N, C-alpha and C positions, 0 to 999 in steps of 0.2 A: 351375460352382464357381469357375473361373478368373476369370470376369467379376465375381462377388461379391467375390472377394479384391482385385481391382483397385479396385473401388469403395471398399472398406473402407480400403485403403492410401491412396487419394486423399483420403478424408475425414480420415484421421489426419494426412496431410501438411498439409492445409489448416488443421486445428486447431493444429498445431505452428507453422505460419507465422503464424496469427492471434495466438497467444500471444506469439510473438517480437515482432511489431509492437506489441502492447499493452504489453509490457515495455519496449520502447525508448521508447514514448510516455510511459509513467509515469516513466521515468528522466529524461526531458527536462523534466518538469513542475517538478521541484525543483532549485534552483540548487546549485552546488557548496557543500559545507559545511552544507547544510540540516540533515542528521541530527545534526551536531555541536551545533546549537542547539536541537534538538527534545528534549522531555522525555517520557519514557514514564511515563504515569500508571498507577498501580496502585490497588488498593483501599486499600493502606496509605498512599500519599502523595497521593491525590486531593484531599481536603479541604484539607490544609495547603498544597499547591501552588497551588490556586485562591485561597485566602485570602491567601497571600503576594503574589500578583500584584495582587489587589484592593487590598490595603494599600499597595502601591507605586504605585498609580494607573496600572497598565499595562493595555493591552488584551490579552486572552487569547483565543485561538481554540482550542477543544478539538475534535478530530476523532476519532471512533470508527472504528476499522478492525477489521473482524471478522477474527480470526486465532486460531489455537491458541496457547496459552501466552502 
């Protein structure tokens, strides 16, 4: 039983470490202030936001991120 517990603890610790590394990597991808310039698109503003950028002759990159809410 003790051996199984150590294995589970080791796996959990590795998972936490992996998540920490991934989170740090993700934070390094975006420059400071990125989220101040990003626009959250919703069902209510999607079409108008896309059209506004097309009309202004801007290049727009839309990225879907799976998340709750």
